[in-house]
C-alpha positions in Angstrom: 127.5 35.5 -32.3 128.7 32.8 -30.0 126.4 30.2 -28.9 126.5 31.0 -25.2 125.8 34.7 -25.8 122.6 34.0 -27.7 119.5 35.1 -25.8 117.6 32.1 -24.5 113.9 31.6 -25.5 111.3 33.2 -23.3 109.0 30.9 -21.4 105.4 30.9 -22.3 104.2 31.1 -18.7 104.1 34.9 -18.4 107.6 36.4 -18.7 110.7 36.3 -16.7 109.1 37.0 -13.4 106.8 34.1 -13.9 109.7 32.0 -15.0 111.6 32.9 -11.9 108.6 32.1 -9.7 108.2 28.8 -11.4 112.0 28.0 -11.0 112.3 29.1 -7.5 109.2 27.2 -6.4 109.3 28.5 -2.9 107.2 26.9 -0.3 104.1 28.7 0.7 100.6 29.3 -0.5 101.4 32.1 -2.9 104.1 30.2 -4.7 102.0 27.1 -5.3 101.1 26.7 -9.0 97.4 26.8 -9.6 97.5 23.5 -11.4 98.4 21.9 -8.1 95.0 22.5 -6.7 93.3 20.9 -9.6 92.7 24.2 -11.5 92.4 23.9 -15.2 95.8 23.8 -17.1 96.9 23.4 -20.6 99.7 21.1 -21.6 102.6 22.8 -23.5 103.0 21.3 -26.9 106.7 21.4 -26.9 107.7 20.5 -23.5 104.5 19.3 -22.0 104.8 21.7 -19.0 101.8 23.3 -17.4 101.2 26.9 -18.2 99.9 28.6 -15.1 97.6 31.5 -15.2 98.6 34.8 -13.9 96.0 34.9 -11.1 92.4 34.4 -10.3 91.2 37.1 -12.6 93.3 35.7 -15.4 92.0 32.2 -14.7 88.4 33.4 -15.0 89.1 35.2 -18.2 90.9 32.1 -19.5 88.0 29.9 -18.6 85.6 32.3 -20.4 87.8 32.4 -23.5 87.9 28.6 -23.6 84.1 28.3 -23.4 84.0 27.0 -19.8 84.5 23.6 -18.4 81.6 22.1 -20.2 83.0 23.1 -23.7 86.5 22.0 -22.9 85.3 18.7 -21.7 84.9 17.7 -25.3 88.5 18.1 -26.1 89.5 14.7 -24.9 89.5 12.3 -22.0 90.1 13.8 -18.7 89.0 17.3 -19.6 85.3 16.9 -18.9 83.6 17.9 -15.6 84.8 15.7 -12.9 87.6 14.3 -14.9 91.2 14.3 -13.7 92.0 17.3 -15.9 88.6 18.9 -15.8 87.4 21.8 -13.8 87.4 21.6 -10.0 84.8 19.1 -8.8 84.2 21.0 -5.6 83.2 24.2 -7.4 80.7 22.6 -9.9 76.8 23.5 -9.7 74.1 20.9 -8.7 71.1 20.2 -11.1 68.0 22.5 -10.7 65.5 21.0 -8.2 62.0 19.7 -9.4 59.1 22.1 -9.2 56.8 21.5 -6.2 53.1 20.5 -6.6 50.2 22.2 -5.0 48.9 18.9 -3.6 51.7 16.5 -2.9 49.8 13.3 -3.5 51.0 10.7 -4.2 53.8 12.0 -2.1 57.1 12.7 -3.9 60.3 11.3 -2.5 58.4 8.5 -0.8 58.2 4.8 -1.7 55.9 1.9 -0.8 53.0 2.6 1.5 54.4 5.9 2.5 53.9 7.2 -1.0 50.1 6.8 -0.6 49.7 8.0 3.0 48.6 11.6 3.0 50.6 14.0 5.1 49.1 15.8 8.1 49.3 19.0 6.2 47.3 17.6 3.3 44.6 16.2 5.7 44.3 19.4 7.7 44.1 21.5 4.5 41.3 19.4 3.0 39.3 19.4 6.3 39.5 23.1 6.5 38.5 23.4 2.9 35.5 21.1 3.4 34.3 23.0 6.4 34.7 26.2 4.6 32.7 25.0 1.7 29.9 23.8 4.0 29.8 27.2 5.7 29.7 28.9 2.3 26.9 26.7 1.0 24.9 27.1 4.3 25.3 30.8 4.1 24.1 30.9 0.5 21.2 28.5 1.3 20.2 30.5 4.4 20.2 33.8 2.4 18.1 32.3 -0.4 15.2 31.0 1.6 12.5 33.1 3.2 10.1 32.7 6.2 6.8 31.2 4.9 3.5 33.0 5.1 1.0 30.7 6.7 -1.8 32.3 4.8 -0.2 31.1 1.5 0.7 27.6 2.6 -0.9 24.3 1.6 -2.6 25.8 -1.4 -4.4 23.2 -3.6 -6.6 22.8 -6.7 -9.7 20.8 -7.2 -9.7 17.3 -8.6 -12.1 16.9 -11.4 -13.9 13.5 -11.6 -15.4 12.4 -14.9 -18.1 9.8 -15.9 -17.2 6.9 -18.2 -18.3 9.0 -21.2 -15.7 11.7 -20.2 -18.3 14.2 -19.1 -17.6 16.0 -15.8 -19.1 14.4 -12.7 -17.9 16.7 -9.9 -15.0 19.0 -9.0 -13.8 18.4 -5.5 -11.2 16.9 -3.2 -8.4 19.4 -3.7 -9.9 22.4 -1.9 -8.4 23.3 1.4 -10.9 23.5 4.3 -9.0 25.9 6.5 -9.7 29.1 8.5 -6.7 30.8 10.1 -7.2 31.8 13.8 -5.0 34.0 16.1 -2.7 32.6 18.7 -5.0 33.9 21.4 -7.9 31.8 20.1 -5.9 28.5 20.4 -6.7 26.9 23.8 -3.7 26.6 26.1 -4.4 22.8 26.4 -4.2 22.4 22.7 -0.7 24.0 22.5 0.6 21.9 25.4 -1.0 18.8 24.0 1.1 19.0 20.9 4.1 20.1 22.8 3.8 17.2 25.2 3.4 14.7 22.5 5.5 16.1 19.6 8.3 18.3 21.0 8.5 18.9 24.7 11.5 21.3 24.4 9.7 23.5 21.8 9.7 26.6 24.0 13.5 26.5 24.5 15.0 24.7 21.5 16.5 26.2 18.3 13.8 24.8 16.1 15.8 21.9 14.5 16.8 18.5 15.6 20.3 17.7 14.1 20.0 13.9 14.8 16.6 13.8 13.1 17.9 15.7 10.1 20.8 13.4 9.7 18.6 10.4 9.8 16.2 11.9 7.2 19.0 12.8 4.8 20.7 9.4 5.1 17.4 7.6 4.7 16.6 9.5 1.5 20.2 9.1 0.2 19.9 5.3 0.6 16.6 5.3 -1.3 14.2 5.3 1.6 11.2 7.4 2.2 11.5 11.0 3.5 10.8 11.5 7.2 8.8 14.2 8.8 10.3 17.0 10.8 11.4 16.1 14.4 10.4 19.5 16.0 7.2 21.5 15.8 9.2 24.2 13.9 10.3 21.6 11.3 6.8 20.2 11.0 5.4 23.7 10.4 7.9 24.3 7.7 7.0 20.9 6.1 3.4 21.9 6.1 4.2 25.3 4.6 6.1 23.5 1.8 3.1 21.3 0.8 3.4 22.5 -2.8 6.8 20.9 -3.0 6.7 17.4 -1.6 9.3 15.9 -3.8 11.4 13.2 -2.2 14.8 14.7 -2.8 17.8 15.6 -0.7 17.8 19.2 -2.2 14.2 19.7 -1.0 15.1 18.4 2.5 18.0 20.8 2.7 15.8 23.6 1.7 13.4 22.6 4.4 16.3 22.6 6.9 17.4 26.1 5.9 13.9 27.4 6.2 13.5 25.8 9.6 16.8 27.4 10.8 15.6 30.9 9.6 12.2 30.4 11.2 13.8 29.3 14.4 16.0 32.4 14.6 13.7 35.1 13.3 10.1 34.0 14.3 8.7 34.1 17.8 7.6 30.8 19.3 4.0 31.9 19.6 3.8 32.6 15.9 5.5 29.3 15.0 2.9 27.5 17.2 0.0 29.4 15.6 1.4 28.7 12.1 1.8 25.0 12.9 -1.8 24.5 14.2 -3.2 26.6 11.4 -1.5 24.5 8.7 -1.5 21.0 10.1 -3.7 18.3 8.5 -6.1 16.7 10.9 -8.0 14.4 8.5 -11.5 14.7 7.1 -10.2 17.3 4.7 -9.5 19.7 7.6 -6.4 21.9 7.5 -5.8 23.8 10.7 -7.3 23.6 14.2 -10.5 25.6 13.5 -11.5 23.4 10.5 -10.7 20.3 12.6 -12.8 21.4 15.6 -15.8 21.9 13.2 -15.1 18.6 11.3 -15.0 16.4 14.5 -17.0 18.3 17.1 -18.9 21.0 15.2 -17.6 23.8 17.5 -15.2 26.6 17.6 -11.5 25.8 18.3 -11.5 28.2 21.3 -14.2 26.1 23.0 -12.3 22.7 22.9 -11.9 21.0 26.2 -8.6 19.3 27.3 -9.9 15.8 26.2 -10.8 17.1 22.8 -7.4 18.8 22.4 -5.6 15.6 23.3 -7.8 13.8 20.8 -7.0 16.2 18.0 -3.3 16.0 18.8 -3.6 12.3 17.9 -5.2 13.2 14.6 -2.1 15.3 13.7 -0.1 12.1 13.9 -2.2 10.6 11.1 -6.0 10.6 10.9 -6.0 7.5 8.7 -5.1 5.4 11.8 -6.8 7.5 14.5 -10.1 8.8 13.2 -12.8 6.7 14.9 -14.8 6.6 11.7 -12.0 4.5 10.1 -10.3 4.7 6.8 -10.2 1.2 5.3 -10.4 2.7 1.8 -6.8 3.7 2.4 -5.7 0.8 4.6 -7.8 -2.3 5.4 -6.3 -2.3 8.9 -7.8 1.2 9.6 -11.2 -0.2 10.8 -13.4 2.0 13.0 -12.8 -0.4 15.9 -9.0 -0.5 15.5 -8.8 3.3 15.0 -10.9 4.0 18.1 -8.7 1.8 20.2 -5.5 3.5 18.8 -7.1 7.0 19.3 -8.1 6.4 22.9 -4.6 5.0 23.7 -2.9 8.0 22.1 -5.3 10.5 23.7 -4.6 9.0 27.2 -0.9 9.0 26.6 -1.0 12.7 25.7 -3.0 13.6 28.8 -0.6 11.7 31.0 2.4 13.5 29.5 0.6 16.9 30.0 0.3 16.0 33.7 3.9 14.8 33.8 5.3 18.0 32.3 3.2 20.2 34.5 0.8 21.5 31.8 -2.4 19.9 33.3 -3.6 19.1 36.8 -4.2 15.5 37.7 -7.8 16.3 38.8 -8.6 17.9 35.4 -7.0 15.0 33.6 -9.1 12.5 35.4 -12.3 13.9 33.7 -11.2 12.5 30.3 -11.0 8.7 30.2 -13.1 7.9 27.1 -13.1 9.2 23.6 -15.1 12.4 23.0 -18.1 11.9 20.9 -17.4 12.9 17.2 -19.9 13.6 14.5 -20.4 11.8 11.3 -17.6 12.6 8.8 -20.0 13.5 6.1 -21.9 16.1 8.2 -20.3 19.0 6.4 -19.7 17.3 3.0 -21.3 18.7 -0.1 -21.0 15.4 -2.0 -24.5 14.3 -1.4 -26.5 11.5 -3.0 -24.5 8.8 -4.7 -21.7 11.2 -5.8 -20.1 11.0 -2.4 -19.9 7.2 -2.6 -18.5 7.3 -6.1 -15.8 9.8 -5.3 -14.8 7.8 -2.2 -14.7 4.6 -4.3 -12.5 6.2 -6.9 -10.2 7.7 -4.3 -9.9 4.4 -2.5 -8.9 2.7 -5.7 -6.2 5.2 -6.4 -4.7 5.1 -2.9 -4.9 1.4 -2.3 -3.1 0.9 -5.7 -0.6 3.8 -5.1 2.3 1.6 -6.3 0.6 1.5 -9.7 -1.1 4.9 -9.7 1.7 6.9 -8.1 -0.9 8.9 -6.2 -0.4 9.4 -2.4 -2.8 11.0 0.0 -0.8 14.3 -0.1 -0.9 14.3 -3.9 -4.6 13.7 -3.9 -5.2 16.5 -1.4 -3.1 18.9 -3.5 -5.5 18.4 -6.3 -5.0 19.4 -9.9 -5.9 15.9 -11.2 -8.4 14.8 -13.8 -9.8 11.5 -12.7 -11.7 9.5 -15.3 -13.9 6.9 -13.6 -15.6 3.8 -14.9 -19.0 4.9 -13.6 -21.8 5.1 -16.2 -24.1 8.0 -15.2 -27.3 6.4 -16.7 -26.7 3.1 -14.9 -25.9 4.8 -11.6 -29.2 6.8 -11.8 -31.1 3.7 -12.9 -29.8 1.7 -10.0 -30.7 4.4 -7.5 -34.2 4.7 -9.0 -34.8 1.0 -8.8 -33.8 0.8 -5.2 -35.9 3.8 -4.2 -38.9 2.6 -6.0 -39.0 -0.7 -4.2 -38.1 0.9 -0.9 -40.7 3.6 -1.0 -43.4 1.1 -2.1 -42.7 -1.6 0.5 -40.6 -0.3 3.4 -42.7 1.6 5.9 -40.7 2.4 9.0 -43.4 4.6 10.5 -46.1 2.0 9.8 -44.0 -1.0 10.9 -41.2 0.4 13.1 -40.4 -3.0 14.6 -39.7 -4.6 11.2 -39.1 -1.9 8.7 -36.8 0.4 10.5 -33.0 0.3 9.7 -33.5 -1.5 6.3 -30.5 -1.0 4.1 -29.8 -1.8 0.4 -26.6 -2.0 -1.5 -25.7 -2.9 -5.1 -23.0 -2.9 -7.7 -22.6 -3.6 -11.5 -19.4 -4.9 -13.1 -18.5 -5.3 -16.7 -17.5 -9.0 -17.3 -15.1 -8.3 -20.1 -13.1 -5.7 -18.2 -13.9 -5.6 -14.5 -15.0 -2.0 -14.8 -17.5 -1.0 -12.0 -20.2 0.7 -14.0 -22.7 1.5 -11.2 -23.1 1.3 -7.4 -25.7 2.1 -4.9 -24.0 3.0 -1.6 -27.0 4.0 0.5 -29.7 6.6 0.9 -27.3 9.7 0.8 -23.6 10.0 1.3 -24.1 12.9 3.7 -26.6 11.0 5.9 -25.4 7.4 5.6 -21.7 7.2 5.7 -21.0 3.5 5.1 -20.9 2.6 1.4 -23.3 -0.4 1.1 -21.8 -1.4 -2.2 -18.5 -2.1 -0.5 -18.0 -4.2 2.6 -20.8 -4.2 5.2 -20.4 -7.5 7.0 -23.6 -8.9 5.7 -23.4 -12.6 4.9 -24.2 -13.7 1.3 -26.0 -16.9 1.9 -26.7 -19.3 -0.9 -25.3 -17.0 -3.5 -22.0 -18.7 -2.5 -23.1 -22.1 -3.8 -21.9 -21.6 -7.4 -18.3 -21.5 -6.1 -18.9 -25.0 -4.6 -20.1 -26.3 -7.9 -17.2 -24.7 -9.8 -14.7 -26.3 -7.4 -16.4 -29.7 -7.8 -16.1 -29.5 -11.6 -12.6 -27.9 -11.6 -10.9 -30.0 -9.0 -13.2 -33.0 -8.6 -14.4 -34.7 -5.4 -12.4 -36.9 -3.2 -13.3 -40.6 -3.8 -14.7 -42.1 -0.7 -13.3 -45.6 0.0 -14.9 -46.5 3.3 -12.1 -45.6 5.6 -9.1 -43.3 6.1 -6.7 -46.1 5.4 -7.6 -46.1 1.8 -6.1 -43.9 -0.9 -7.2 -40.3 -0.2 -5.7 -38.4 -3.2 -7.9 -39.7 -6.0 -10.4 -37.2 -7.4 -13.2 -37.4 -9.8 -14.3 -34.4 -11.9 -18.1 -34.5 -11.6 -21.0 -33.5 -13.8 -23.9 -31.2 -12.7 -26.0 -34.3 -13.2 -24.4 -36.0 -10.2 -26.7 -37.1 -7.5 -26.7 -36.0 -3.9 -29.2 -36.2 -1.0 -31.7 -33.4 -0.4 -32.8 -34.9 2.9 -33.6 -32.4 5.7 -31.4 -32.7 8.8 -28.9 -34.7 6.8 -25.9 -36.0 8.7 -22.9 -34.5 6.9 -20.0 -36.8 6.3 -16.3 -36.5 5.7 -14.5 -38.0 2.7 -13.9 -41.2 4.7 -17.6 -41.7 5.3 -17.6 -40.8 9.0 -20.1 -38.3 10.3 -18.6 -34.8 10.8 -18.8 -33.6 14.5 -17.9 -30.4 16.1 -15.3 -29.9 18.9 -17.8 -31.2 21.4 -18.4 -34.3 19.4 -21.9 -33.2 18.3 -23.0 -34.4 14.8 -23.8 -31.9 12.2 -27.4 -31.9 10.9 -27.9 -29.7 7.9 -31.5 -28.3 7.5 -33.3 -27.1 4.5 -35.8 -24.3 4.0 -38.9 -25.0 6.1 -37.3 -28.2 7.5 -38.4 -30.0 4.4 -36.6 -32.8 2.5 -36.2 -32.3 -1.2 -35.8 -35.0 -3.9 -37.2 -38.4 -4.6 -38.1 -40.4 -1.5 -37.0 -42.5 0.2 -33.4 -41.6 -0.7 -34.2 -38.0 -1.6 -31.8 -38.2 -4.5 -31.5 -34.9 -6.4 -29.0 -33.8 -9.0 -26.8 -30.7 -8.5 -28.7 -28.7 -11.1 -32.0 -29.3 -9.4 -30.4 -28.7 -6.0 -29.1 -25.3 -7.2 -32.5 -24.4 -8.8 -34.3 -25.1 -5.5 -31.4 -23.9 -3.3 -31.1 -27.2 -1.3 -28.7 -26.7 1.5 -28.0 -30.4 2.4 -26.8 -31.4 -1.1 -24.4 -28.5 -1.4 -23.0 -28.8 2.1 -22.2 -32.4 1.5 -20.7 -31.6 -1.9 -18.5 -29.0 -0.3 -17.2 -31.6 2.1 -16.5 -34.1 -0.7 -14.6 -31.5 -2.7 -12.7 -30.2 0.3 -13.5 -26.8 1.8 -10.0 -25.7 1.0 -10.8 -26.2 -2.7 -14.1 -24.3 -2.3 -12.2 -21.5 -0.7 -9.7 -21.5 -3.6 -12.5 -21.4 -6.2 -14.1 -18.4 -4.5 -10.7 -16.5 -4.4 -10.1 -17.4 -8.0 -13.4 -16.0 -9.0 -12.5 -12.7 -7.3 -13.6 -12.9 -3.7 -11.1 -11.5 -1.3 -9.6 -13.9 1.2 -10.1 -11.3 3.9 -13.9 -11.5 3.5 -14.1 -15.3 3.7 -15.3 -16.9 6.9 -13.6 -19.9 8.5 -13.6 -22.9 6.2 -13.5 -25.2 9.3 -17.3 -25.7 9.2 -19.5 -27.4 6.7 -21.8 -24.4 6.3 -18.9 -22.5 4.7 -20.3 -23.8 1.4 -23.6 -22.0 1.8 -22.5 -18.5 2.5 -21.2 -17.6 6.0 -18.8 -15.3 4.3 -19.4 -11.6 3.8 -18.0 -10.3 0.5 -19.1 -6.9 -0.8 -21.7 -6.3 -3.5 -18.9 -5.2 -5.7 -16.9 -8.4 -5.2 -19.9 -10.6 -5.6 -20.8 -8.9 -8.9 -17.2 -9.3 -10.0 -17.0 -13.0 -9.1 -20.2 -13.8 -11.0 -18.8 -11.7 -13.9 -16.0 -14.3 -14.0 -18.6 -17.0 -14.9 -20.1 -14.6 -17.5 -16.7 -14.2 -19.1 -16.3 -18.0 -19.4 -13.7 -18.2 -16.6 -11.6 -15.1 -17.3 -11.3 -13.1 -14.1 -10.8 -9.3 -14.0 -10.4 -7.4 -10.8 -13.1 -4.8 -10.3 -11.7 -1.2 -10.7 -13.3 2.2 -10.6 -10.7 4.5 -12.3 -9.7 4.1 -15.9 -7.0 6.8 -16.1 -5.7 10.0 -14.4 -4.2 13.1 -16.0 -2.5 16.2 -14.6 -1.5 19.5 -16.3 1.8 17.8 -17.1 0.2 14.8 -18.8 -0.8 11.3 -18.0 -0.4 10.1 -14.4 -2.0 6.7 -14.6 -3.6 4.3 -17.0 -5.4 1.2 -15.9 -4.0 -2.0 -17.5 -6.4 -4.8 -18.0 -4.9 -8.0 -16.6 -7.3 -10.9 -16.8 -6.4 -14.2 -15.2 -7.7 -17.8 -15.9 -9.9 -18.5 -12.9 -11.7 -21.6 -14.4 -11.7 -23.5 -17.6 -14.3 -22.4 -20.2 -16.1 -25.7 -19.7 -16.4 -25.2 -15.9 -17.5 -21.6 -16.1 -20.0 -22.2 -18.9 -21.5 -25.2 -17.0 -21.9 -23.0 -13.9 -23.7 -20.4 -16.0 -26.0 -23.0 -17.5 -27.0 -24.3 -14.1 -27.6 -20.7 -12.8 -29.6 -20.0 -15.9 -32.0 -22.8 -14.7 -32.4 -20.9 -11.4 -33.8 -17.9 -13.3 -35.7 -19.8 -15.9 -37.7 -22.0 -13.5 -36.2 -21.8 -10.0 -36.0 -19.4 -7.1 -34.9 -16.5 -9.3 -37.8 -16.2 -11.7 -38.4 -12.7 -10.6 -35.2 -11.7 -12.3 -36.2 -12.8 -15.8 -35.7 -10.4 -18.6 -37.8 -11.3 -21.6 -35.7 -11.9 -24.7 -32.5 -12.1 -22.8 -30.4 -14.9 -21.3 -30.1 -14.4 -17.5 -28.2 -16.5 -14.9 -28.3 -15.8 -11.2 -28.7 -17.1 -7.7 -30.8 -16.1 -4.7 -29.4 -16.1 -1.2 -31.0 -15.8 2.3 -29.0 -16.1 5.5 -29.6 -17.5 8.9 -32.1 -15.6 11.0 -33.3 -13.8 7.9 -30.7 -11.1 8.6 -29.7 -10.5 4.9 -31.0 -11.4 1.5 -29.3 -11.3 -1.9 -29.8 -11.7 -5.6 -26.7 -11.9 -7.8 -27.1 -12.4 -11.5 -25.7 -11.6 -14.9 -26.1 -11.4 -18.7 -23.2 -11.7 -21.1 -22.8 -7.9 -20.9 -23.3 -7.1 -17.2 -23.1 -8.7 -13.8 -25.0 -7.1 -10.8 -25.3 -7.9 -7.1 -28.1 -6.6 -4.9 -28.0 -7.0 -1.1 -30.6 -6.2 1.6 -30.3 -6.3 5.4 -31.3 -4.5 8.6 -28.7 -2.8 10.6 -29.1 -0.1 13.2 -28.1 3.3 12.0 -25.6 4.2 14.7 -22.5 4.0 12.5 -20.1 4.9 15.3 -21.4 2.2 17.6 -18.9 -0.7 18.4 -21.7 -3.2 18.8 -24.0 -2.8 15.8 -26.2 -5.8 15.2 -27.8 -7.2 12.1 -31.5 -7.5 12.8 -34.0 -10.2 11.6 -36.3 -9.3 8.7 -39.3 -11.5 9.5 -42.3 -9.3 8.7 -40.2 -6.6 6.9 -42.0 -5.0 4.0 -45.2 -6.8 5.1 -43.8 -10.1 4.1 -43.5 -13.2 6.3 -39.9 -13.6 5.4 -37.4 -11.8 3.1 -35.8 -14.0 0.5 -33.4 -13.1 -2.2 -36.2 -13.8 -4.6 -38.3 -11.0 -3.2 -37.1 -7.4 -3.0 -33.5 -8.0 -4.1 -34.5 -9.8 -7.3 -37.2 -7.2 -8.0 -34.6 -4.4 -7.7 -32.2 -6.4 -9.9 -34.8 -6.9 -12.6 -35.9 -3.2 -12.7 -32.4 -1.9 -12.8 -31.1 -4.4 -15.4 -34.1 -3.8 -17.7 -33.1 -0.1 -17.8 -29.3 -0.6 -17.8 -29.4 -3.0 -20.9 -31.6 -0.8 -23.0 -30.1 -0.3 -26.4 -27.7 -3.3 -26.0 -28.3 -6.3 -28.3 -29.5 -9.5 -26.7 -26.6 -12.0 -26.4 -26.9 -15.7 -25.6 -24.7 -17.6 -23.2 -22.2 -20.0 -24.7 -23.4 -23.6 -25.1 -21.6 -25.6 -22.3 -19.4 -28.5 -23.2 -20.2 -31.8 -21.4 -18.1 -32.1 -18.3 -17.2 -34.7 -15.7 -18.9 -37.9 -14.8 -22.2 -38.6 -13.1 -21.6 -39.6 -9.5 -24.2 -41.0 -7.1 -23.0 -39.6 -3.8 -26.3 -40.1 -2.1 -26.1 -42.7 0.7 -28.8 -45.2 1.2 -31.4 -44.0 3.8 -30.8 -45.3 7.3 -31.7 -44.4 10.8 -28.1 -44.7 11.7 -25.2 -43.3 9.7 -24.1 -45.6 6.9 -20.4 -46.5 7.2 -20.0 -47.2 3.5 -21.5 -44.6 1.1 -22.3 -45.7 -2.4 -19.6 -45.6 -5.0 -19.6 -43.5 -8.1 -22.2 -44.5 -10.6 -19.8 -43.8 -13.4 -18.1 -46.9 -14.8 -15.2 -44.8 -16.0 -14.3 -42.1 -13.5 -11.6 -39.7 -14.4 -9.4 -39.4 -11.3 -7.4 -36.2 -10.9 -4.4 -36.6 -8.6 -4.3 -34.2 -5.8 -2.5 -34.0 -2.5 -5.2 -31.7 -1.0 -7.0 -33.6 1.8 -10.3 -32.6 3.4 -10.9 -33.4 7.1 -11.3 -29.8 8.2 -10.6 -29.6 11.9 -13.3 -28.1 14.0 -12.8 -24.5 15.2 -12.5 -24.0 18.9 -15.0 -21.2 18.7 -18.6 -21.5 19.7 -20.5 -23.6 17.2 -23.7 -21.7 17.5 -22.0 -18.3 17.0 -23.6 -14.9 16.9 -25.9 -15.9 14.1 -27.0 -19.3 15.5 -30.5 -18.2 16.5 -31.9 -21.6 15.8 -29.0 -23.7 16.9 -29.9 -26.8 18.9 -27.9 -26.4 22.1 -28.6 -29.6 23.9 -30.1 -32.2 21.5 -26.9 -34.0 20.8 -26.8 -32.6 17.3 -26.1 -29.3 15.6 -28.6 -27.6 13.3 -27.8 -26.4 9.9 -30.4 -23.7 9.7 -33.9 -23.5 8.3 -33.9 -20.8 5.7 -33.9 -21.2 1.9 -30.4 -20.7 1.0 -29.5 -20.3 4.7 -26.1 -20.2 6.0 -26.6 -22.9 8.6 -27.2 -22.0 12.2 -24.3 -23.8 13.8 -21.6 -21.9 11.9 -20.2 -18.9 13.8 -20.5 -15.6 12.0 -17.3 -13.8 11.2 -18.8 -11.1 13.4 -22.1 -10.5 15.1 -21.6 -6.9 14.3 -20.4 -4.7 11.5 -16.9 -5.1 12.6 -15.9 -5.6 9.0 -17.8 -2.6 7.9 -15.9 0.6 7.2 -16.2 4.3 7.4 -15.3 4.6 3.8 -16.7 1.3 2.6 -13.5 -0.6 2.4 -13.2 -3.0 5.3 -12.5 -6.7 5.1 -14.3 -8.0 2.0 -14.5 -4.6 0.4 -13.4 -4.1 -3.1 -10.1 -2.6 -1.9 -9.5 -4.5 1.3 -6.8 -6.7 -0.1 -4.0 -7.2 -2.6 -6.4 -7.7 -5.5 -8.5 -4.6 -4.9 
């Protein structure tokens, strides 16, 4: 066959029709080859021409057969997605978006600060969620609490007190003195007194104070103390929850929920009745009825408006408003201070009742003074000495609450086992010794002018530990409220002289150089053999040799007992041992000036005397006992000498337990008050007083005894304080009118008391001390005092006799004094107060000179008493100078 007749080869693009379409290539959309739009095409191996698909369906099928664009992309350059020969870029799929988060934080798609700023949606959502959670919690809390039953509130258990041998003493202190009364029995004035003072919107409010709640919660969250409820409703709920007084936020929230439920479900009259039936009014009285009986011995319904306003003040805190005082809890809560606060609070309440329309002005005008309240012990069953012992133990626990962890609320709740230091046999022996002497000698019916109002007080302290083993607080705790073993305000007289001697041997005396221009900081530690003047009406001199004068320029003349000079005439030289033995005032007043009254004060404090009980040291007679420490503190201070200078604070509770275990354990913490040499030399000198001096009535055959007598100005108090190595005891005696609520109680003179011309410490106090100690030490071995080491140098501080003051006192007799550097100077500045004072019965008002007093061991008439009354006495035996009236109590 010829060449031109041969059938041409068929194109591979889909047959003749396709070939014709491809050759004609007409213009228009349908004729356009698919490859022109960027659709996939395959190059012809022979001619390299494109092979178009037969249509869209065919193209899809071709794409499927070839494995799609992604598979074909691997065939070579230009065939991948996006390449010049690859599948159409406009028709490719985007990558799958990232999954959204529930909380878009940090925010996606943001950078910098914007990434960390929450969106408004997030803030709104969280706020709504928080509020919803609070509502849910509040709902659950509200549903879980119930309205309290006042009859079941403030339940408590007894506290059990034990003697030192662990045998039970008494179970008391935790019981609740309460009797519930109906709303109708509560005087209208009582309701409006508490409304006017505590919550004036009570009748209309919802029962809670949001601001007060917020403050309380924030205060506890920051570590502060819990706060009381701000409304009467909240206070009632707090009283009802006495059994759970934990200082926690959860308890506070529980209290809030209960208050809300009470405010919405309980009528106001029932809330008021519940509050007044459960509130604590002091004196162990819970509820208005118990309070009315405790303070006024009457029914609550019979209270007048003044008494109601008074009791409204007691609800605020009887510790600081009860006129009887509560210095066993706080030294500032004296009867005088409490009475002043109570009157001011009562008047403020009455004024508000008038202001809010609850009381007429005419009725209010009837009540301008405090109502008369009865003795706090009138309804007590703790009679005899037990009441004093329990009070003393409680006062120790409360004044040392940081160490004991016991608060007034916890003590009232009870359930504690309190193990005291009191020795039952010694307590009974001390009471017996006092009563024997009192019954044999004090005859108030026979001698009403001299024997009426005689009081005794005493205490025994263990020198090795500071444990208070016995006290005598008075005739009966239910009849005589003040604890005479604790602070009474009675001055201690010459029993203070050992602290002067201790200061002279510990710190030395300032060397006198004849004038203030000389060196004033040189000190000489002296010996008890040093010589001083025992001259009566001795002119007392300062360290520079000038005569001491008061603010009016009057010279000080120190007198001795009976206005007699003591010592070897004409100079009346006497050594300090002899001056202590005979209780010569002039020698020890001058010694105190030479040592520096600041050093004497420091010595007394080091021994254990509380600073709060010390009189002003601006007067020379400070050295001979114008201060008024308690019997407990005097016994404790002498115990420091018995322990060779080791001081232990007196304490009355050894340990406390509860059902959950140990609550408190006393830790013995002795301090070094004096060197052994100083303390033992003081003891040796005081031993001379008992062996052959003013204290011979206290001798115990076969035993070493050291002690000192003391009698004060005007013969208003007398003391004997003494010790053996095993026991130190102080006995005080004084006359004080028995009106314990009086603001102006006066100490009375004891001339003629007990049929004696004058009461000395060597008489009834020493007799009681002897009888008690003989019994208390039975069975204990006789122990000698340590032999004292020689101390100091012998100084002759006695000036030569002269009608006029000698400007240059004699120098020390010792050729080799031992100076002790000290920056402490004397020169006490005179006090601006009256130099005769309340106790200056024999002060010379216009003779150009003062008078130091005339009694043996007197305090000196020209020194003002800290108080002419029992202002330092306390309702619970714990005022200034009491065992617990300061940081060391």
